[in-house]
C-alpha positions, 0 to 999 in steps of 0.5 A: 435643692433639699436632700433627705438622705438616710443619715445626712440631710441638707441643701445643695447650692448650685451657684456656689457648688457647695453642699450644706449639711443640716442634720446628721442622724436627725441632730441639727448641725451646720456644715458646708462642704465642697465637691472636693471635701465630699470626695475625701470624706467619701474615700475615707469612709469607703477605705474604713467601711469594714472597720466596725463603724466610725465616730463623727463629731458635730460642731466640734462638741457632739460625738455620733457613733456610726455602726457599719450599716450606718456607714454604708448609708452615709456612703449611699447618701454621699454618692446621691449628693455627688451627683448634684455637683 
């Protein structure tokens, strides 16, 4: 099932219970996360949502700055993805 969030897009694999992230802020990537990993990412961002933003690393090469509003959008995207598991 394809998901197009505000910041994160990807494919949910129901058989393997994994989500493959295919883009972040319209930059192409390929990363697969499990339900537990998604939960850890969600909890981390929620705990640090008021820190003024976050920096994500794509493919261990590209750094992406997220401002506070974008962190909230990612949290919303992750909530939508969590519902699939």
